[in-house]
C-alpha positions in Angstrom: 59.0 119.2 94.3 62.2 117.5 95.6 65.3 117.2 93.4 68.3 115.0 94.1 72.0 115.4 93.4 74.3 112.5 94.0 78.0 113.0 94.6 80.7 110.8 95.9 83.5 112.3 98.0 86.2 111.3 100.4 86.0 112.1 104.1 88.9 114.3 105.1 90.7 114.2 108.4 88.5 115.1 111.3 85.4 113.7 109.5 85.1 116.7 107.2 83.0 116.3 104.1 83.1 119.0 101.4 80.6 119.5 98.7 80.6 122.2 96.0 77.4 122.4 94.1 77.2 125.6 92.1 73.9 124.5 90.6 72.2 125.1 94.0 70.8 128.6 94.6 72.4 130.5 97.3 70.4 130.4 100.6 68.5 127.2 99.6 67.7 124.9 102.4 69.0 121.4 101.7 69.0 118.0 103.5 72.2 116.0 103.4 72.2 112.2 103.9 75.5 110.4 104.3 75.8 106.8 103.2 79.0 104.9 103.8 80.3 101.4 104.0 82.3 99.9 106.8 86.0 100.0 105.8 86.4 96.2 106.1 83.4 95.6 103.9 84.7 98.2 101.4 88.0 96.4 101.2 86.3 93.0 100.7 83.9 94.4 98.0 86.8 96.1 96.2 88.8 92.9 96.1 85.8 90.9 94.9 84.9 93.5 92.2 88.5 93.5 90.9 88.6 89.7 90.8 85.3 89.6 89.0 86.4 92.2 86.5 89.8 90.6 85.9 88.3 87.2 86.0 86.1 88.1 83.0 89.1 89.1 80.9 90.5 86.4 78.5 93.6 84.6 79.8 93.2 85.7 83.4 92.9 83.5 86.4 91.1 83.8 89.7 94.1 82.4 91.7 97.8 82.1 91.3 97.4 78.3 91.4 95.2 78.4 88.3 97.8 80.5 86.5 100.5 78.0 87.4 98.5 75.1 86.3 97.8 76.7 82.9 101.5 77.5 82.4 102.4 73.9 83.3 99.9 72.6 80.7 101.2 75.0 78.1 104.8 73.9 78.7 103.8 70.2 78.5 102.4 70.8 75.0 105.6 72.3 73.7 107.7 70.3 71.3 111.4 70.2 72.1 
């Protein structure tokens, strides 16, 4: 029977990947599959995921222009 262990790690200089898995028996034969995203895609995905997270929060805006517009509207409603 095959078992799986999933870990996320950071590639060190020289392309070195370290995994410490004390739950594996010493001498066991294992297969390692490395999955990674292109760095440009990762940056894009990170920006999009932060925008989607922040965008769901009350009172947050997707763009600076939306924030400026909201502030203008609020100021226009003030009584002087």
